[in-house]
GUTIFI-642622 format. One record per residue (C-alpha): x, y, z; residue in one letter; residue number from 1. Coordinates in steps of 0.25 Angstrom, whole numbers. Layout:
# residues N
X, Y, Z, A, NUM $
...
# end
This chain:
# residues 237
-26, -20, 34, M, 1 $
-36, -9, 36, A, 2 $
-51, -9, 37, D, 3 $
-55, -15, 23, T, 4 $
-68, -6, 23, Q, 5 $
-60, 6, 22, V, 6 $
-53, 1, 10, W, 7 $
-65, -5, 4, D, 8 $
-71, 9, 5, D, 9 $
-59, 15, -2, L, 10 $
-58, 5, -14, S, 11 $
-63, 16, -24, Q, 12 $
-54, 27, -18, Y, 13 $
-42, 18, -21, F, 14 $
-47, 12, -34, N, 15 $
-36, 15, -44, V, 16 $
-43, 9, -56, H, 17 $
-50, 22, -61, G, 18 $
-46, 34, -68, D, 19 $
-46, 43, -56, E, 20 $
-38, 38, -44, I, 21 $
-39, 44, -31, D, 22 $
-26, 51, -26, P, 23 $
-26, 42, -14, G, 24 $
-24, 30, -23, A, 25 $
-16, 38, -34, A, 26 $
-5, 41, -24, D, 27 $
-3, 26, -22, N, 28 $
-1, 24, -37, I, 29 $
7, 36, -40, L, 30 $
16, 37, -28, I, 31 $
17, 24, -20, A, 32 $
16, 14, -32, W, 33 $
29, 18, -39, P, 34 $
39, 14, -29, P, 35 $
32, 1, -26, M, 36 $
32, -3, -40, V, 37 $
47, 1, -42, I, 38 $
50, -8, -30, F, 39 $
42, -20, -35, L, 40 $
48, -19, -49, E, 41 $
62, -19, -42, E, 42 $
59, -31, -33, N, 43 $
48, -39, -39, V, 44 $
50, -47, -53, T, 45 $
39, -44, -63, K, 46 $
28, -55, -62, G, 47 $
31, -56, -47, G, 48 $
19, -57, -37, S, 49 $
14, -45, -29, I, 50 $
3, -44, -18, L, 51 $
-2, -30, -19, E, 52 $
-7, -30, -4, Y, 53 $
-18, -20, -1, G, 54 $
-20, -18, -16, C, 55 $
-33, -10, -15, G, 56 $
-39, -8, -28, T, 57 $
-27, -14, -35, G, 58 $
-20, -3, -41, G, 59 $
-6, -7, -37, F, 60 $
-9, -22, -40, A, 61 $
-12, -17, -54, K, 62 $
1, -9, -55, K, 63 $
9, -21, -51, L, 64 $
2, -31, -61, A, 65 $
5, -21, -72, S, 66 $
20, -22, -68, L, 67 $
19, -37, -70, G, 68 $
18, -42, -56, Y, 69 $
8, -53, -52, T, 70 $
-1, -46, -42, V, 71 $
-11, -49, -31, K, 72 $
-19, -38, -24, G, 73 $
-24, -40, -10, M, 74 $
-32, -30, -2, D, 75 $
-42, -32, 10, P, 76 $
-52, -22, 5, A, 77 $
-62, -30, -4, P, 78 $
-67, -18, -12, K, 79 $
-52, -14, -15, M, 80 $
-50, -28, -21, I, 81 $
-64, -27, -28, E, 82 $
-59, -15, -36, V, 83 $
-45, -21, -39, A, 84 $
-51, -34, -44, Q, 85 $
-61, -26, -53, K, 86 $
-50, -18, -60, H, 87 $
-39, -28, -59, L, 88 $
-45, -42, -62, P, 89 $
-31, -47, -67, Q, 90 $
-25, -45, -53, I, 91 $
-28, -54, -41, Q, 92 $
-34, -47, -29, F, 93 $
-38, -52, -16, A, 94 $
-45, -46, -3, V, 95 $
-37, -48, 9, G, 96 $
-25, -44, 18, D, 97 $
-12, -51, 21, A, 98 $
-19, -62, 28, N, 99 $
-27, -65, 15, A, 100 $
-14, -68, 6, I, 101 $
-14, -83, 3, N, 102 $
-3, -91, 11, A, 103 $
4, -95, -1, D, 104 $
4, -82, -9, E, 105 $
18, -76, -11, K, 106 $
22, -63, -18, F, 107 $
34, -56, -23, D, 108 $
29, -43, -18, A, 109 $
18, -37, -9, I, 110 $
14, -23, -11, T, 111 $
5, -13, -3, G, 112 $
1, 1, -7, V, 113 $
-3, 8, 5, M, 114 $
-8, -4, 13, V, 115 $
2, -7, 24, F, 116 $
-1, 6, 32, Q, 117 $
-15, 0, 35, F, 118 $
-10, -12, 41, E, 119 $
-10, -12, 56, S, 120 $
-1, -24, 58, N, 121 $
10, -22, 48, L, 122 $
19, -33, 53, T, 123 $
8, -44, 52, E, 124 $
4, -39, 38, T, 125 $
18, -39, 32, F, 126 $
21, -53, 39, E, 127 $
9, -59, 31, K, 128 $
13, -52, 18, L, 129 $
28, -55, 19, A, 130 $
24, -70, 20, S, 131 $
19, -68, 5, H, 132 $
31, -62, 0, V, 133 $
41, -70, -8, N, 134 $
56, -70, -4, P, 135 $
62, -58, -11, G, 136 $
48, -52, -12, G, 137 $
44, -38, -9, C, 138 $
34, -29, -1, V, 139 $
32, -15, -6, V, 140 $
22, -5, -1, F, 141 $
17, 9, 1, A, 142 $
12, 15, 14, V, 143 $
10, 29, 19, F, 144 $
23, 37, 22, N, 145 $
22, 41, 37, P, 146 $
26, 55, 34, A, 147 $
15, 57, 24, W, 148 $
5, 53, 35, I, 149 $
11, 63, 44, V, 150 $
8, 74, 34, E, 151 $
-6, 69, 32, C, 152 $
-9, 70, 47, I, 153 $
-3, 84, 48, Q, 154 $
-13, 87, 37, K, 155 $
-25, 80, 44, G, 156 $
-28, 71, 32, I, 157 $
-29, 56, 30, L, 158 $
-23, 51, 43, F, 159 $
-26, 52, 58, N, 160 $
-26, 45, 71, G, 161 $
-11, 43, 72, F, 162 $
-6, 43, 87, D, 163 $
6, 50, 83, N, 164 $
5, 58, 69, P, 165 $
21, 58, 68, Q, 166 $
23, 43, 72, A, 167 $
10, 38, 65, L, 168 $
7, 24, 67, G, 169 $
-8, 20, 66, K, 170 $
-18, 30, 62, G, 171 $
-30, 32, 53, T, 172 $
-31, 35, 38, M, 173 $
-44, 42, 34, D, 174 $
-49, 41, 20, F, 175 $
-62, 49, 23, G, 176 $
-76, 45, 23, Q, 177 $
-75, 37, 35, G, 178 $
-64, 28, 29, R, 179 $
-52, 27, 38, A, 180 $
-42, 16, 42, T, 181 $
-30, 14, 51, D, 182 $
-16, 17, 45, V, 183 $
-3, 13, 50, Y, 184 $
9, 22, 46, I, 185 $
23, 16, 47, R, 186 $
37, 20, 44, E, 187 $
46, 12, 35, T, 188 $
53, 6, 47, V, 189 $
41, 0, 52, E, 190 $
39, -7, 39, Y, 191 $
53, -11, 38, D, 192 $
53, -18, 52, E, 193 $
41, -27, 48, V, 194 $
47, -30, 34, M, 195 $
61, -33, 39, T, 196 $
56, -42, 49, N, 197 $
49, -50, 38, L, 198 $
61, -51, 30, G, 199 $
60, -39, 20, F, 200 $
70, -28, 17, R, 201 $
65, -14, 13, R, 202 $
70, -10, -1, L, 203 $
61, 2, -3, L, 204 $
56, 14, 5, E, 205 $
50, 26, -3, E, 206 $
41, 37, 0, R, 207 $
37, 42, -14, P, 208 $
33, 56, -15, P, 209 $
21, 63, -21, Y, 210 $
24, 67, -35, T, 211 $
20, 80, -41, V, 212 $
12, 73, -52, E, 213 $
4, 66, -41, F, 214 $
1, 78, -33, I, 215 $
-4, 86, -46, E, 216 $
-13, 74, -50, K, 217 $
-18, 71, -36, Y, 218 $
-19, 84, -27, P, 219 $
-20, 80, -13, T, 220 $
-21, 86, 1, D, 221 $
-12, 75, 6, Q, 222 $
2, 78, 9, P, 223 $
11, 77, -3, T, 224 $
24, 82, 3, N, 225 $
28, 69, 9, V, 226 $
26, 55, 2, P, 227 $
14, 48, 5, E, 228 $
19, 34, 3, F, 229 $
30, 25, 10, L, 230 $
34, 14, 0, V, 231 $
42, 2, 6, L, 232 $
47, -10, -1, G, 233 $
53, -23, 5, Y, 234 $
59, -36, 0, K, 235 $
59, -49, 6, K, 236 $
71, -57, 9, A, 237 $
# end
């Protein structure tokens, strides 16, 4: 995954446990989470085990636990996990990436909210994660919608360094104040190829739009004319 120092520095930016939530975290909650939750409720029995991979400060892990799932959160950034553990002592959290999952751990689902676009070797990461998914289990995640990235590049915000601003691929995401990290923008077909080779079948592809309510509550200079998120869900044979 990406440089953990950047994510440690952003641990308060993505802290979802206070009264005021930054728009950069609120869009995850209000737009990306709902289709992921619906997918899980349709495919994973309540009480089932879920690994929230790249869990950040634990917001989605908290949501999943509230729905009756048994949740473990994992993130490579120690300060993210520190915040999560402070606010959610009832949930198990661990520092690490896919290499740190215990060999005998199996889950009914693995989730990832805005994580996999920061993975340079997607195939290797998913191979490791897939080995920890029970037969019939699921993987569901949200990543950047490529069309939204193109809009951001045209506006000159957030992203730069792509060799081809239309085909995208590898670039840089700049959070400001010297905090930047590599980002890898992929189309659905690229995720499908990796997951199909691992024995998964795609059941979900959704690009949830910005809502009027979100825009009114969180005014932003970021493009809202196209969806920010691409949400994909897969089921293991």
